[in-house]
N, CA and C of each residue as an Amber inpcrd file, in Angstrom:
protein
   549
  90.4500000  81.4050000  98.9840000  91.5170000  80.8010000  98.3730000
  92.3920000  80.3100000  99.5290000  92.7140000  78.9750000  99.2910000
  93.7710000  78.6050000 100.6320000  95.1420000  78.3810000 100.0770000
  95.8650000  79.0680000 100.7130000  97.2780000  79.1190000 100.1870000
  98.4850000  78.5070000 101.2670000  99.1870000  77.5950000 100.6030000
 100.0970000  76.9860000 101.1470000 101.1460000  77.6690000 102.2100000
 101.6880000  77.0030000 103.2860000 102.7950000  77.7680000 103.9490000
 103.8100000  78.3030000 102.9860000 104.3420000  77.1840000 102.1340000
 105.4150000  77.1900000 101.1480000 105.0530000  78.1160000 100.3620000
 103.8360000  78.4080000  99.9990000 103.2160000  79.4950000  98.9490000
 103.6420000  80.9770000  99.6700000 103.0010000  80.9120000 100.9180000
 103.2070000  82.2790000 101.3990000 104.4540000  82.6630000 101.7530000
 105.4580000  81.8300000 102.1550000 106.7660000  82.1450000 102.3980000
 107.3410000  82.5190000 100.8910000 107.1560000  81.9910000 100.2900000
 107.5740000  82.3530000  98.7120000 107.3460000  83.9180000  98.3450000
 105.7820000  84.1730000  98.6940000 105.3990000  85.3990000  98.2650000
 106.0290000  86.4510000  99.2800000 106.1940000  86.2550000 100.3460000
 107.0290000  87.0480000 101.3690000 108.1000000  87.3200000 101.0000000
 109.0470000  86.1270000 100.4580000 110.3710000  86.4750000  99.8000000
 110.6640000  87.2250000  98.4880000 109.6930000  87.1530000  97.5150000
 109.2310000  87.7410000  96.4200000 109.1340000  89.2380000  96.5580000
 108.1920000  89.3350000  97.5850000 107.8740000  91.0650000  98.1630000
 109.0510000  91.5250000  98.4680000 109.6600000  90.9500000  99.3410000
 110.7470000  91.3590000 100.0450000 111.9200000  92.0680000  99.0530000
 112.1480000  90.7430000  98.0820000 113.2470000  91.0770000  97.2690000
 113.0110000  92.2870000  96.1640000 111.7460000  92.6600000  96.1760000
 110.9920000  93.4600000  95.1690000 111.5740000  94.9960000  95.8850000
 111.1520000  94.8150000  97.5040000 111.6540000  96.0520000  98.0840000
 113.1740000  96.2950000  98.2820000 113.7950000  95.4500000  98.3400000
 115.5340000  95.3300000  98.3990000 116.0450000  95.8480000  96.9720000
 115.3180000  95.7020000  95.6690000 115.8780000  95.8770000  94.5250000
 115.3230000  97.5580000  94.4230000 114.3250000  97.6590000  95.0880000
 114.0070000  99.2160000  94.7110000 114.9130000  99.9480000  95.5890000
 115.3570000  99.5830000  97.0960000 116.0520000 100.3690000  97.9300000
 117.4290000 100.4380000  97.3480000 117.8820000  98.9970000  96.6040000
 119.2590000  99.1430000  95.8940000 119.2750000 100.0910000  94.6780000
 118.3620000 100.2930000  94.0000000 118.1470000 100.8750000  92.7970000
 118.4530000 102.7070000  93.3400000 117.4470000 102.9780000  94.4600000
 117.7970000 104.2150000  95.0500000 119.2690000 104.5410000  95.5260000
 119.9930000 103.7690000  95.9550000 121.3840000 103.7600000  96.4670000
 122.2470000 103.7190000  95.1630000 122.0340000 103.0570000  94.1380000
 122.7940000 102.9160000  93.1290000 122.4540000 104.2840000  92.1930000
 121.2400000 104.7690000  92.0750000 120.9080000 106.1520000  91.2640000
 121.2320000 107.4660000  92.1500000 121.5830000 107.0040000  93.6500000
 121.6080000 108.1740000  94.4920000 120.5750000 109.1550000  94.2500000
 119.2450000 108.1420000  94.4520000 118.1400000 109.1930000  94.1660000
 117.0330000 108.5030000  95.1110000 116.5010000 109.4160000  96.3060000
 115.7170000 109.0440000  97.0910000 114.2230000 108.9380000  96.7160000
 113.9460000 109.5710000  95.5720000 112.8470000 109.5820000  94.9820000
 112.1960000 108.2970000  94.5210000 113.0380000 107.2740000  94.2060000
 112.7020000 106.0530000  94.0000000 112.4790000 105.1280000  94.7680000
 112.2350000 105.3140000  96.2070000 111.7450000 104.6740000  97.5050000
 110.3190000 104.9110000  97.6610000 109.5930000 103.7370000  97.2320000
 107.9980000 104.1460000  97.1650000 107.4600000 103.2760000  98.6110000
 107.1800000 103.6940000  99.9310000 106.7820000 103.0660000 100.6780000
 105.1420000 102.0000000 100.2790000 104.5930000 103.0840000  99.2600000
 103.3090000 101.9730000  99.0080000 103.7620000 100.9700000  97.9690000
 104.4800000 100.9540000  97.3880000 105.2490000  99.4210000  96.6160000
 105.2410000  98.5140000  97.5700000 105.6320000  98.6010000  98.6610000
 105.9700000  97.6330000  99.4740000 104.8510000  97.0140000 100.3780000
 103.6060000  98.0330000 100.3720000 102.4570000  97.6720000 101.0970000
 101.5370000  97.0620000 100.1160000 101.5470000  97.5930000  98.8230000
 101.0930000  96.6500000  97.7620000 101.5760000  95.3430000  97.4610000
 103.0130000  95.1630000  97.4210000 103.4910000  94.0890000  97.3240000
 103.0560000  92.9210000  98.2800000 103.0190000  93.3730000  99.5310000
 102.6950000  92.3070000 100.5420000 101.1010000  92.0880000 100.6640000
 100.1290000  93.2690000 100.4830000  99.0460000  93.1060000 100.4170000
  98.4960000  92.2460000  98.9740000  99.2570000  92.4110000  98.0720000
  98.5260000  91.6160000  96.9210000  99.3560000  90.2240000  96.7290000
 100.5920000  90.2420000  96.9230000 101.1610000  88.9140000  96.6910000
 101.1040000  88.0860000  97.8810000 100.9880000  88.3700000  99.0920000
 101.1760000  87.5150000 100.3580000  99.5420000  87.5450000 100.7840000
  98.8180000  88.7170000 101.2580000  97.5650000  88.3170000 101.5580000
  96.6100000  88.1690000 100.4190000  96.8480000  88.5710000  99.3210000
  95.7700000  88.3840000  98.2520000  94.7330000  89.3360000  98.1550000
  94.9940000  90.4940000  98.5920000  93.8110000  91.3230000  98.8160000
  92.7410000  91.4120000  97.6790000  91.4340000  90.6900000  97.9060000
  90.7380000  90.7330000  96.7710000  90.3340000  92.1410000  95.8910000
  90.1430000  93.2350000  96.7010000  89.7970000  94.6100000  96.4620000
  91.0830000  95.1300000  95.4410000  91.8790000  94.5780000  95.4880000
  93.3090000  95.2580000  95.0510000  93.4340000  94.4090000  93.6650000
  93.3500000  93.0960000  93.7940000  93.8300000  92.2300000  92.5960000
  93.0680000  91.9980000  91.5280000  91.5510000  92.0820000  91.8210000
  90.8260000  91.7910000  90.9890000  90.6220000  92.1090000  89.6160000
  91.1950000  93.3170000  89.4500000  91.3100000  94.2870000  88.2760000
  92.8120000  94.5260000  88.0450000  93.6220000  93.5860000  87.8000000
  95.1980000  93.5830000  87.5400000  95.4500000  95.1400000  86.5920000
  94.8980000  95.0630000  85.8010000  95.2980000  96.5090000  85.1270000
  95.4780000  97.5040000  86.1650000  94.3490000  97.7740000  86.8410000
  94.5400000  98.9280000  87.3970000  95.3980000  99.2370000  88.6960000
  96.1050000  97.8210000  89.1330000  97.1760000  97.5780000  89.8580000
  98.3340000  98.7940000  89.1440000  98.4860000  98.7810000  87.9130000
  99.2790000  99.8110000  87.1890000  98.8080000 101.0580000  86.9470000
  97.6340000 101.1660000  86.5280000  97.2230000 102.2330000  86.0660000
  96.9750000 103.5660000  87.0210000  96.0610000 102.9140000  88.0620000
  95.8130000 103.8690000  89.2680000  97.0680000 104.6830000  90.0090000
  97.8800000 103.8140000  90.7310000  99.1460000 104.6090000  91.1530000
  99.6700000 105.3970000  89.9280000 100.1020000 104.7720000  88.8370000
 100.7820000 105.4980000  87.6920000 100.0210000 107.0380000  87.4770000
  98.9740000 106.9760000  87.6920000  97.9670000 108.1560000  87.3190000
  98.1380000 109.0580000  88.2240000  97.6510000 108.6230000  89.4910000
  97.9920000 109.4930000  90.4160000  99.2430000 109.8430000  91.1160000
 100.2490000 109.2830000  90.6740000 101.6950000 109.7020000  90.9700000
 101.9310000 111.1320000  90.0160000 101.4850000 110.7370000  88.4700000
 101.6620000 111.7350000  87.7930000 100.8720000 113.0180000  88.1970000
  99.6010000 112.8360000  88.5510000  99.0220000 114.1510000  89.0030000
  99.6080000 114.6870000  90.3050000 100.1040000 114.0570000  91.1150000
 100.9360000 114.6670000  92.3850000 102.2790000 115.2080000  92.0550000
 102.7950000 114.6800000  90.7830000 104.0300000 115.1170000  90.5660000
 103.5860000 116.4590000  89.8420000 102.7860000 116.1410000  88.8420000
 102.9090000 117.6850000  88.0310000 102.3340000 118.7790000  88.9690000
 101.3860000 118.6430000  90.0680000 100.9150000 119.7680000  90.7620000
 101.7340000 119.9730000  91.7110000 102.7960000 119.3770000  92.1970000
 103.9140000 119.8040000  92.8420000 104.7730000 120.4800000  92.3430000
 104.8550000 120.6160000  90.7460000 105.7680000 121.7970000  89.8050000
 104.8000000 122.9790000  89.9240000 103.6130000 122.9790000  90.4340000
 103.0480000 124.6120000  90.2150000 103.5840000 125.4520000  91.2690000
 103.6110000 126.6450000  90.9000000 104.1670000 127.5060000  91.7040000
 102.4950000 128.2690000  92.5860000 102.5410000 127.6240000  93.6450000
 101.4180000 127.9790000  94.3180000 101.7200000 127.3340000  96.1100000
 101.0350000 127.7110000  96.9580000 100.9440000 127.1420000  98.3950000
 100.6920000 125.9880000  98.6600000 101.5040000 125.4410000  99.4190000
 101.4990000 124.0030000  99.4490000 100.2360000 123.5800000 100.1740000
  99.2700000 124.3470000 100.7680000  97.9750000 123.7650000 101.3810000
  97.0760000 123.5720000 100.0940000  97.3350000 124.6190000  98.9970000
  96.6670000 124.5630000  97.5300000  97.0670000 123.4010000  96.8680000
  98.5330000 122.6550000  96.8350000  98.6520000 121.6180000  96.1170000
  98.1390000 120.3770000  96.6330000  97.9610000 120.4670000  98.0130000
  97.7500000 119.1120000  98.6020000  96.1350000 119.1520000  98.2340000
  95.1990000 120.2950000  98.4880000  93.9750000 120.0460000  98.1390000
  93.5370000 119.8600000  96.7210000  94.5180000 120.7790000  95.8590000
  94.2990000 120.3020000  94.1630000  94.5780000 119.0600000  94.0670000
  95.5970000 118.3230000  94.5870000  96.0670000 116.9440000  94.3900000
  94.6690000 115.7000000  94.9460000  94.5540000 116.0270000  95.9100000
  93.3570000 115.1940000  96.4390000  92.1540000 115.2170000  95.8410000
  91.7640000 116.0220000  95.1640000  90.5790000 116.5280000  94.5110000
  90.9420000 115.7160000  93.1060000  91.9150000 116.0140000  92.6040000
  92.1580000 115.2320000  91.1720000  92.5010000 113.6350000  91.1970000
  92.9780000 113.3920000  92.4810000  93.0050000 111.8050000  92.4330000
  91.6730000 111.2840000  92.6880000  90.7020000 111.8670000  93.5820000
  89.6660000 111.2230000  93.7580000  88.8080000 111.2450000  92.2890000
  89.0500000 112.4500000  91.6240000  88.2980000 112.5720000  90.4480000
  88.8380000 111.2070000  89.4680000  89.8180000 111.1750000  89.2220000
  90.4070000 109.9880000  88.5190000  90.3290000 108.6540000  88.7930000
  90.2360000 108.4260000  90.5120000  89.9590000 107.1910000  90.9050000
  88.4520000 106.6820000  90.5810000  87.6060000 107.9270000  90.6650000
  86.0960000 107.4920000  90.5070000  85.9980000 107.2150000  88.7620000
  86.7380000 108.1880000  88.1670000  86.5510000 108.1760000  86.6760000
  87.0890000 106.3760000  86.4560000  88.1150000 105.9450000  86.5650000
  88.7200000 104.5970000  86.3810000  87.7040000 103.6360000  87.2240000
  87.2940000 103.7210000  88.2090000  86.1330000 103.0340000  88.9160000
  87.3000000 102.0280000  89.8110000  87.9580000 102.7810000  90.7310000
  88.7370000 101.9690000  91.6320000  88.9130000 102.6400000  92.9990000
  89.0660000 101.9390000  93.9430000  89.3460000 102.4480000  95.1710000
  90.6170000 102.1030000  95.5700000  91.7920000 101.8530000  94.8810000
  93.1190000 101.2530000  94.9870000  93.5820000 102.2060000  96.1710000
  93.5720000 102.0470000  97.5290000  94.0050000 103.0730000  98.6910000
  95.5800000 103.4080000  98.4760000  96.4190000 102.6920000  98.0050000
  97.5890000 102.9350000  98.1790000  97.9370000 103.9740000  96.6870000
  96.8010000 104.0440000  95.5290000  97.0650000 105.1860000  94.9680000
  96.8340000 106.6530000  95.5020000  96.0810000 106.6410000  96.3930000
  96.1140000 108.1570000  97.2530000  97.5560000 108.5400000  97.6930000
  98.0900000 107.3990000  98.2660000  99.2340000 107.8630000  98.9630000
 100.3740000 108.0830000  97.7030000 100.3040000 107.2860000  96.7620000
 101.3440000 107.2590000  95.5130000 101.2260000 109.1670000  94.9210000
  99.9010000 109.4110000  94.8870000  99.6770000 110.6880000  94.2960000
 100.0780000 111.8110000  95.2930000  99.9230000 111.6350000  96.8000000
 100.2600000 112.3840000  97.6210000 102.1670000 112.6310000  97.7980000
 102.7110000 111.4370000  97.7290000 103.9850000 111.2800000  98.0000000
 104.8660000 112.2510000  97.3800000 104.4530000 112.9300000  95.9540000
 105.3140000 113.8710000  95.4130000 105.4120000 115.0270000  96.0710000
 104.1870000 115.3260000  96.9300000 104.2840000 116.8960000  97.5960000
 104.7360000 116.6440000  98.8350000 104.8110000 115.3670000  99.7540000
 105.2020000 115.1770000 100.8330000 107.2800000 115.1170000 100.7450000
 107.5080000 114.7920000  99.5600000 109.0450000 114.3310000  99.5370000
 109.5360000 115.6080000  98.3060000 108.7490000 116.3860000  97.7770000
 109.0680000 117.3590000  97.1310000 109.7040000 116.9800000  95.7760000
 108.9310000 115.8600000  94.9720000 109.7350000 115.1400000  93.9870000
 109.6980000 116.0070000  93.0010000 111.1260000 116.2140000  92.3610000
 111.1510000 116.8440000  91.2090000 111.8720000 116.1130000  90.2090000
 112.5050000 114.9630000  90.3220000 112.9880000 114.0410000  89.3470000
 112.0260000 113.2990000  88.4910000 112.3890000 112.9300000  87.3130000
 111.4930000 112.0650000  86.6750000 111.6330000 110.8660000  87.1320000
 112.7110000 110.2870000  87.4740000 112.7830000 109.0970000  88.1950000
 111.4500000 108.3370000  89.2520000 111.1290000 109.9030000  89.7110000
 109.9200000 109.2440000  90.3690000 108.5590000 108.5980000  89.8210000
 108.4130000 109.3530000  88.5760000 107.1560000 108.9200000  87.6650000
 107.5190000 107.3210000  87.2240000 108.9680000 107.4470000  86.7340000
 109.7680000 105.9830000  86.1210000 109.1040000 104.6940000  87.0840000
 109.8970000 105.3260000  88.1610000 109.8810000 104.1490000  89.3530000
 108.5550000 103.8230000  89.4940000 107.3520000 104.5530000  89.6830000
 106.3330000 104.2120000  89.6830000 105.5310000 103.4300000  89.0590000
 105.8280000 103.9460000  87.6660000 105.4440000 103.2210000  86.3620000
 106.2580000 101.4630000  86.3300000 107.3420000 101.5350000  86.7050000
 107.7950000 100.0860000  86.6700000 107.6840000  99.3330000  87.4590000
 107.4610000 100.0870000  88.9890000 107.4020000  98.8130000  89.8390000
 105.7180000  98.3570000  90.2410000 104.9360000  99.4910000  89.6960000
 103.3580000  99.0570000  89.5120000 103.2120000  97.9760000  88.5290000
 103.9380000  98.2920000  87.2530000 103.9360000  96.9410000  86.1550000
 104.5370000  95.9500000  86.7450000 105.3600000  95.4820000  87.5920000
 105.7630000  94.7170000  88.1250000 104.9290000  93.9610000  89.1580000
 104.3140000  94.6050000  89.8450000 103.2500000  94.1240000  90.6740000
 102.0190000  93.6460000  89.8490000 101.8380000  94.2890000  88.9190000
 100.4890000  93.6540000  88.0930000 100.8750000  92.4600000  87.0870000
 102.1500000  92.5510000  86.8550000 102.4480000  91.2090000  86.1060000
 102.7770000  90.0250000  87.0230000 103.3190000  90.1320000  88.1210000
 103.1560000  89.0590000  89.2200000 101.7820000  88.9070000  89.3480000
 100.8880000  89.4010000  89.6040000  99.6100000  89.0720000  89.8040000
  99.0920000  88.1880000  88.7260000  99.4160000  88.8620000  87.4670000
  98.9920000  88.1460000  86.2910000  99.7070000  86.5110000  86.2990000
 101.0530000  86.6930000  86.1990000 101.6680000  85.6280000  86.0170000
 101.0170000  84.3790000  87.2030000 101.0290000  84.7260000  88.1330000
 100.5450000  83.6330000  89.3690000  99.0090000  83.3650000  89.0290000
  97.9380000  84.3810000  88.4460000  96.9430000  84.1040000  88.3100000
  96.0480000  83.9410000  89.5490000  96.6680000  85.0790000  90.6870000
  95.8370000  85.1800000  91.8660000  94.5600000  85.5670000  91.8900000
  94.3400000  86.8320000  90.6850000  93.0360000  87.3420000  90.2660000
  92.1650000  86.6780000  89.9450000  92.4330000  85.2000000  89.1850000
  91.2350000  84.6400000  88.4340000  90.2890000  84.0060000  89.8610000
  88.9910000  83.7560000  89.2780000  87.9890000  83.5150000  90.0660000
  87.3920000  84.7560000  91.0050000  88.0250000  85.8500000  90.8340000
  87.5630000  86.9060000  91.6380000  86.4340000  87.5730000  90.6750000
  85.3240000  88.2510000  91.3170000  84.2970000  89.0750000  90.6420000
  85.2450000  89.9580000  90.0880000  85.2720000  90.7400000  88.9240000
  85.6820000  91.9460000  88.3630000  85.0770000  92.8820000  88.5800000
  83.6800000  92.9380000  88.7470000  82.9340000  94.3430000  89.0760000
  83.2720000  94.8380000  90.1300000  83.7330000  96.3480000  90.2660000
  83.7110000  96.9910000  91.1170000  82.4100000  98.1220000  91.5480000
  82.5770000  98.1760000  92.8500000  81.4410000  99.3050000  93.3730000
  82.2720000 100.3310000  93.8250000  82.3450000 101.5140000  93.5740000
  82.9640000 102.6650000  93.9920000  81.9530000 103.6320000  94.2770000
  82.1700000 104.0680000  95.6660000  80.9660000 104.9120000  96.0420000
  81.4280000 106.1670000  95.9150000  80.7530000 106.7760000  95.0260000
  81.5000000 108.3660000  95.0770000  81.2710000 109.2120000  96.2370000
  80.0860000 108.8840000  96.7200000  79.5900000 109.4680000  97.9980000
  80.8050000 109.7090000  99.3230000  81.3210000 108.5130000  99.2180000
  82.3150000 108.0660000 100.4050000  83.7230000 109.1050000 100.0570000
  83.8570000 109.1320000  98.4580000  85.1710000 109.7720000  98.1530000
  84.8470000 111.1860000  98.3040000  83.8430000 111.8940000  98.2150000
  83.6600000 113.1890000  98.3310000  83.5670000 113.4770000  99.8150000
  83.0900000 112.8330000 100.7570000  83.4540000 112.9130000 101.9740000
  84.8450000 112.8790000 102.4050000  85.4020000 111.9370000 101.9900000
  87.0610000 111.7200000 102.1850000  87.6570000 113.1440000 101.9690000
  87.3020000 113.6240000 100.9470000  87.9630000 114.7620000 100.3710000
  87.6360000 115.9450000 101.3300000  86.2220000 116.4110000 101.3500000
  85.8210000 117.1630000 102.3400000  86.4110000 117.2280000 103.8760000
  86.6640000 116.1670000 104.4180000  87.1100000 115.6040000 105.8420000
  88.7880000 116.2050000 105.6110000  89.2290000 115.8610000 104.8100000
  90.8060000 116.3470000 104.2900000  90.6920000 117.4650000 103.8680000
  90.0230000 118.5710000 103.3640000  89.8870000 119.8770000 103.4340000
  89.6340000 120.7760000 104.7800000  88.5560000 119.7890000 105.2680000
  88.6030000 120.4220000 106.8600000  89.4400000 120.2330000 107.5340000
  90.2690000 119.3410000 107.5350000  91.4640000 119.2270000 108.5330000
  92.5790000 120.0130000 108.0070000  92.8790000 120.1430000 106.7640000
  94.1410000 120.7050000 106.3470000  93.7280000 122.2820000 106.8250000
  92.5690000 122.7890000 106.4490000  91.9940000 124.2930000 106.8580000
  92.5370000 124.4280000 108.1520000  91.9390000 123.4990000 109.0660000
  92.2490000 123.4710000 110.4050000  93.5460000 124.1100000 110.8320000
  94.5980000 123.1140000 110.1900000  95.9410000 122.9440000 110.6530000
  96.5050000 124.2550000 109.9550000  96.0110000 124.6850000 108.9040000
  96.6780000 126.0450000 108.3120000  96.1450000 127.0890000 109.0430000
  94.6470000 127.0660000 109.4380000  94.4520000 128.2750000 110.4660000
  94.9220000 128.1610000 111.8630000  95.7050000 127.0800000 112.5210000
  96.0510000 127.0110000 113.5640000  97.6050000 127.7550000 113.4960000
  98.1450000 127.9340000 112.3050000  99.2850000 128.4840000 111.8990000
 100.5880000 127.5630000 111.7940000 100.3200000 126.4630000 111.1400000
 101.4820000 126.3240000 110.6680000 102.0100000 126.7650000 109.4800000
 103.0730000 127.3400000 109.5890000 103.5900000 128.4390000 108.3010000
 104.2330000 127.2590000 107.3220000 104.6590000 125.9740000 107.3460000
 104.8380000 125.0990000 106.3020000 104.1890000 124.9420000 105.3730000
 102.8330000 124.9240000 105.7380000 101.4310000 124.8800000 104.7760000
 101.3450000 125.8390000 103.6750000 102.0050000 127.0970000 104.2760000
 101.9460000 128.1240000 103.1090000 103.0300000 128.2540000 102.2440000
 104.1500000 127.2180000 102.5820000 105.0090000 127.3840000 101.3300000
 104.9920000 126.7390000 100.4140000
């Protein structure tokens, strides 16, 4: 798909405005949990670069990050060691992504973010839902997903390898004595 320079500039502006509105909302609500770096990456990736793997199934733009955010948020509320939270979250995220047949990478980050920032406010979930809905509606409104093959190949083997490598890395860091993982 060939995109004109004018359309590219307009896409950048719209993505930038979305990010500014997100930051303004965080300031207005005095809530840092509303700032989601993944949304900025998704806005540029989908609206500007029109990443086919991300936009070919618009509904998953909304559902995948929303589900993984709920997973990360829920696991973060559990009373368990941080390392356990990270491993459990990763396993659940990969299970859900394989179940809905997507490999939308920002969904992994959206699922882990509640652990990283220690999200405790429901505004985190609400902001993920609202912003991913806006991203999906933007893709649908412009129709940039049209003409792309809808079938998705998700290789479960690679997801399992990813989780196992993460577990090995987390275990090595924990064994090396980083106490913040035990908190």
